[in-house]
C-alpha positions in Angstrom: 25.5 -105.0 127.7 25.0 -101.2 128.0 27.4 -99.4 130.1 27.7 -95.7 130.9 30.8 -94.2 132.4 30.7 -90.7 133.7 33.5 -88.3 134.5 33.8 -84.7 135.7 31.9 -83.0 138.4 33.4 -81.7 141.7 33.1 -78.5 143.7 33.1 -75.0 142.3 32.2 -71.5 143.5 29.1 -69.8 142.3 29.6 -68.4 138.8 32.2 -71.1 138.0 32.1 -73.8 135.4 32.3 -77.5 135.2 32.2 -80.1 132.4 30.6 -83.5 132.7 31.3 -86.3 130.3 29.7 -89.6 129.7 30.8 -92.5 127.5 28.3 -95.1 126.5 28.9 -98.6 125.1 26.9 -101.6 124.1 24.4 -100.1 121.7 23.5 -97.2 119.5 21.5 -94.6 121.3 18.5 -92.6 120.2 18.8 -90.2 123.0 21.5 -89.3 125.5 21.3 -86.8 128.2 21.8 -85.7 131.8 19.5 -85.7 134.8 20.1 -84.5 138.3 18.8 -85.2 141.8 19.2 -82.8 144.7 18.8 -83.9 148.3 15.1 -84.4 149.1 14.0 -83.7 145.5 13.0 -85.9 142.6 15.3 -86.6 139.7 14.8 -84.1 136.9 15.9 -83.7 133.4 18.7 -81.2 132.8 19.4 -81.7 129.1 19.0 -84.3 126.4 20.3 -84.7 122.8 18.9 -87.0 120.2 20.9 -88.8 117.5 19.2 -86.5 115.0 20.7 -83.4 116.6 17.7 -82.1 118.6 18.3 -80.8 122.1 16.1 -80.0 125.0 16.9 -78.2 128.2 15.3 -77.6 131.5 14.2 -74.0 131.8 16.4 -73.5 134.8 19.6 -74.2 132.9 18.8 -72.6 129.5 21.6 -70.2 128.5 24.0 -71.6 131.0 24.4 -75.2 130.2 25.3 -76.7 126.8 24.9 -80.4 125.9 27.0 -81.8 123.1 27.0 -85.3 121.7 29.3 -87.3 119.5 27.3 -90.0 117.8 30.3 -91.8 116.4 31.9 -92.0 119.8 28.7 -92.5 121.8 29.6 -89.7 124.2 27.7 -86.9 125.6 29.1 -83.9 127.5 27.5 -81.2 129.6 29.2 -77.9 129.8 27.9 -76.0 132.8 28.6 -72.3 133.1 27.5 -69.6 135.5 26.8 -72.3 138.1 24.5 -71.5 141.0 24.1 -73.0 144.4 20.8 -74.5 143.3 22.6 -76.5 140.6 24.1 -78.6 143.4 23.0 -82.2 142.9 24.1 -85.6 141.8 24.2 -85.6 138.0 23.3 -88.8 136.1 24.0 -89.7 132.5 21.1 -91.4 130.8 21.0 -93.2 127.4 18.2 -94.8 125.5 19.1 -97.3 122.9 17.4 -97.1 119.5 14.2 -99.0 119.0 13.5 -99.4 122.7 11.9 -97.4 125.4 14.3 -98.7 128.0 16.9 -96.3 129.3 20.1 -96.8 131.2 21.8 -94.8 133.9 25.3 -93.9 134.9 26.5 -94.2 138.5 26.1 -90.5 139.1 28.6 -87.7 139.8 28.4 -85.1 142.5 28.3 -81.4 141.6 28.6 -79.0 144.5 28.3 -75.2 144.0 29.2 -73.4 147.1 31.2 -70.4 148.3 
């Protein structure tokens, strides 16, 4: 059974930094990443990393966020720097096991950027 456990998040002032971590179990994963959903908006991709080392970022976070993945530990982290108020959202870890098109979600963690 696939399980995703997230940690990190919280409240920070604009310009600050936060780090999110996600530990996955129950499979080996082709892709692991982070999505976010702000109030009244659709869930959107933030960043994703494949087991081959490729990464992809939303344009809005390029240069500010960095995704890192440890394939051996099945973990994926998101380092968020230079945070803006528009980064405020619930952030969800997502993982897709190898050889499937089914993906799994974490429970979500709140990130609030406010002065």
